[in-house]
N, C-alpha and C positions, 0 to 999 in steps of 0.2 A: 849354027853349029849345034849339034846335039849335046845334051847334058850327059855326063858319065858319073855314075856313082863309084866312088873310089873306096868306100868303107868295106871292111871284111864281110864275108857272107854271114857270119854269126850275129852281126850287128844290123843287118839289114831288117827294116821293119816289114813285118809281114802283114799282108792285107787282111783285115778283120772281115769275117763273113757276116752279112747282115742277119739280124735276128728279129723276130717279132715278140711282143709281150706273151703271146700264147706259147711260144717255144720255151719261154723261161718258166712257165707255171708247171707246178707238179701235179700229176694226175690225182694224188690222194688229196691234196689242198683243193683242187676243183671240186671233187666229190663231198668234201666237207663243207665248202661254201655252198653248194647247191642244196644239200641236205638242210643246212641251217635256214636257208631262204624258204624252203618248202615248209619247215616246221613253223616259221614266223607266219607264213600264209594260212596255215591251218589254225594256228592260235587266233589270228585276227578273225578268221571266219567264225570260229566257235565263239569268240567274244561278242561278235556281232548277232549271232544267231540267238545267244543267251539274252542280249540286250532286247531284241525285238520280242522274244517269247515273254520276257518280263513286262514289256509294255502291253502286249496283248492280253496277259492274264490280268494286269491292272485294269484295263478297260473292261474285260469281262466281269471283274469284280464290281467296278463301278456301275455297270449295266444292271447286274443283279440287284444292287442296293436300290437303284432307281426304280426298277420294276417292283420291288418289294414296297418301297414307299408309295408308288402309284396304286398298288393293290390296297394298301392301307388307308389311302385318301379316297379312293373311289366310292366306298359306301357314304362318306361325308359328302362328297360332291353329288351323289345321287340324291341325297337328302336335301341338300340346298336347292337343287334343281326342282324337286317336288314342292318344296316350300315356295319358290318362286312362281311355279304354275299355279299354286293355290292362291297366292297373293295376287297374282294377275287376274285370275277369276273373281276374286272378291273385289278387285278394284273395278273390274268390268261391270259387276252388279251394282256398286255404288255410284259409278258414273252413269249407268242406266236410271238408276232411281233419282239421281240428281237432276238429270236432264229432262225427266218426265214428271217431275213433281208439279203440283198444282199451286200456283200463287192465288190463294183464296182471296185475298184483299183485292187484288186487281180484277179477278174473276167476278166477285160480288159487285164491284164498282161497274163493270161493263154491263152486267145483267140489270142493275138498277137504271142504267142509262137507256137500254134498249127495249126492255119489256114494257108493253103498254100499260097505262095507268089502271085500266079496267081489268087487268089480269094479274094473277099472284102466282109466285113460285112457292111451293110447299116443301120441296125437298131437292137436295143435289147430291149426286154421288159421282165418284171419279174412280175409274179402274185404270191403274198404271199398267204399261206393258210388262209382261212377265216373260222372259226368255226361257223356253222350255230347255231343260238339260239334255244332254246327248243321251239318247236311249240306245242300249246295247241289246241287240236281239240275237239269240243263239240260232245257228243255222246248223242242222245235222246232216252231214253228208256220209252215206254208208260207203265203207270200204271193204271190198271183197278180198278175202285171202283164201287161197286153195292149197291144199296138200295132196299127197298121192291118193288119200282115201276120203278125206272130208273137205268141205268148203264151209267157211264161216264169214260172217258179215260183221264188221265192227263199225259202229257209228263214230264219226269224226265231228266234233263240235267246232265251229268257227263263229266268231262274232262280227256283226255289222253295225256301224255307228250311224244313226240318224243325226244329220246336222241340226243345231238348235234352231228354233223358229221363234221370232219375236212378234207378238201380236200388238195391235195399235191401242192407244189410249182411248177410253171411251167415257164420254160424259153423259150422265142420265139426269134428266130434269123432269120433276113432276109439278103440276100445278093446276089452278083453276081459271076458267075464262067463261064470260057470260054466254058464249055460243060458239058454234062452229066457225063463224067468220072471225071472231076474236082469236080462236086457236090458230087458224090460218095466218093471222096477223102476227102472233107470237113466233110462228115458224119463220115468217119473213124477216122479222127483227133479229131472231137469233142468228139467222144466216149472215147478218151484217157484221157479226163479231169476227174480226180477222183470224183469230187462232182456233176458230171452229170450222169444220167442213162436214159434208154429208149430214146436214140436219134432217132428221126423219122422224115423222110422227110414229110413235109406237102404238098407242091406243088412245082413245076418247070415249068418255062414258058420260052420259047425261045423268045428273043427280036426280034422285027420286022426289026429293023435296023442292025441286025448282030453283036451288041455289047456284045453278051454273053447270058448266061441264068440267069433268076432270080429265086431264090429259097427261101423257107420258112421252117425252121426247128424247131421242138419243142422237149424239153427234160425236164426230171423231175430233180429238184434239191434234191438230196438225203441228202446233208449236207450243212452246211454253207461254203461258199468259204474261 
């Protein structure tokens, strides 16, 4: 059986039309809300830009301070480097002198043991190796410049450095011997000394009074005695 509505027409419930939230919004309210949102976005972007700009300016200021401090320290650093180079050069000279010094006690003891009894040494001299300093030689290179009416040549000077050269230590021995055979024997005995090499007779002279022959011998000191 079908249901029948017995209420009067004025009391009948009218069906409500469905509505969406967009239908209930006022156009003015929508524009106001959108404007406020846009302003908020612009304010946030402006604040972010200002913050980033302040960070960049702060870093630029710190960089300028660091560059100024570096420029102030650079002369001191250059002076320290120059002092270190000078100290290294002096230490090199000291080490060279120390390693090439002559231990005269041991040297004289070795000579006393090897020199024949019929010969005598009258003098000893030792020349330590001396490193030659770097030589700077100027080189002039002509540079030609030309204009519309004249041509001129300007010399340009450059420098070339010769590397240092170290000479060997040399020992010179002078003495007397009864004859040439004795001098040869002295040479043979000096060659037995382990720290001497290239033992060479420099000169031999017979004495006018018949007191023997004077000789001069040079040798290379290969290591410290």
